[in-house]
C-alpha positions as CSV (number, residue, x, y, z in Angstrom):
1,M,14.0,6.7,-8.2
2,L,11.4,4.1,-9.1
3,S,10.7,3.1,-5.5
4,Y,10.5,6.8,-4.5
5,A,7.8,7.3,-7.2
6,F,5.8,4.3,-5.9
7,M,6.1,5.5,-2.3
8,V,4.8,8.9,-3.3
9,L,1.8,7.3,-5.0
10,I,1.1,5.1,-2.0
11,S,1.4,8.1,0.4
12,I,-1.1,10.1,-1.7
13,S,-3.5,7.2,-1.8
14,F,-3.3,6.9,2.0
15,L,-3.9,10.6,2.4
16,V,-7.2,10.1,0.5
17,A,-8.2,6.7,1.9
18,I,-7.6,7.2,5.7
19,P,-10.2,9.9,6.2
20,L,-12.7,8.2,4.0
21,S,-12.2,4.8,5.7
22,W,-12.3,6.5,9.2
23,W,-15.6,8.2,8.3
24,G,-17.1,5.0,6.9
25,A,-16.1,2.9,9.9
26,H,-17.3,5.5,12.3
27,Q,-20.7,5.7,10.7
28,W,-21.0,1.9,10.5
29,L,-19.9,1.4,14.2
30,N,-22.4,4.0,15.4
31,N,-25.3,1.7,14.3
32,F,-24.4,-0.9,17.0
33,A,-25.7,-0.9,20.5
34,D,-22.2,-1.4,22.0
35,R,-20.1,1.4,20.6
36,T,-16.4,1.1,20.3
37,P,-13.9,3.9,19.3
38,M,-11.6,3.5,16.3
39,S,-8.0,3.3,17.2
40,R,-5.3,5.1,15.2
41,W,-3.0,2.1,15.3
42,V,-5.3,0.3,12.9
43,F,-4.6,2.8,10.2
44,G,-0.9,3.0,11.0
45,M,-0.6,-0.8,10.9
46,G,-2.4,-0.9,7.6
47,A,-0.1,1.7,6.2
48,M,3.0,-0.1,7.4
49,I,1.8,-3.4,5.9
50,T,1.0,-1.8,2.6
51,F,4.4,0.0,2.4
52,G,6.2,-3.2,3.4
53,T,4.4,-5.2,0.7
54,A,5.2,-2.6,-1.9
55,I,8.9,-2.5,-1.0
56,L,9.1,-6.3,-1.1
57,T,7.3,-6.6,-4.4
58,L,9.3,-3.8,-6.0
59,G,12.6,-5.4,-4.7
60,Y,11.6,-8.8,-6.1
61,Q,10.7,-7.4,-9.5
62,T,13.9,-5.4,-9.6
63,M,16.0,-8.4,-8.8
64,K,14.2,-10.5,-11.3
65,A,14.8,-7.9,-14.0
66,A,18.4,-7.5,-13.1
67,K,19.1,-11.2,-13.2
68,S,17.4,-11.8,-16.5
69,N,19.3,-12.1,-19.8
70,P,18.7,-9.1,-22.0
71,V,19.0,-11.3,-25.1
72,N,15.8,-13.1,-24.2
73,S,14.0,-9.8,-23.8
74,L,15.2,-8.5,-27.2
75,R,14.4,-11.8,-28.9
76,A,10.8,-11.7,-27.7
77,E,10.3,-8.2,-29.2
């Protein structure tokens, strides 16, 4: 459930960020004499890298919490 919530938040952020970043890059690239089109794979690769990093980080933190001793957590509080 926790990873689903993170994936939903990341998906929403991509739905907002991709059009804005495409527009910004398109405006910036139009200022050059040699114009080049923006490829879709750039945004797809960025999304895949972000999702992969989020899954790895979430998995690492989950395993770290699962292996920790609950007594140490209770003692600190």
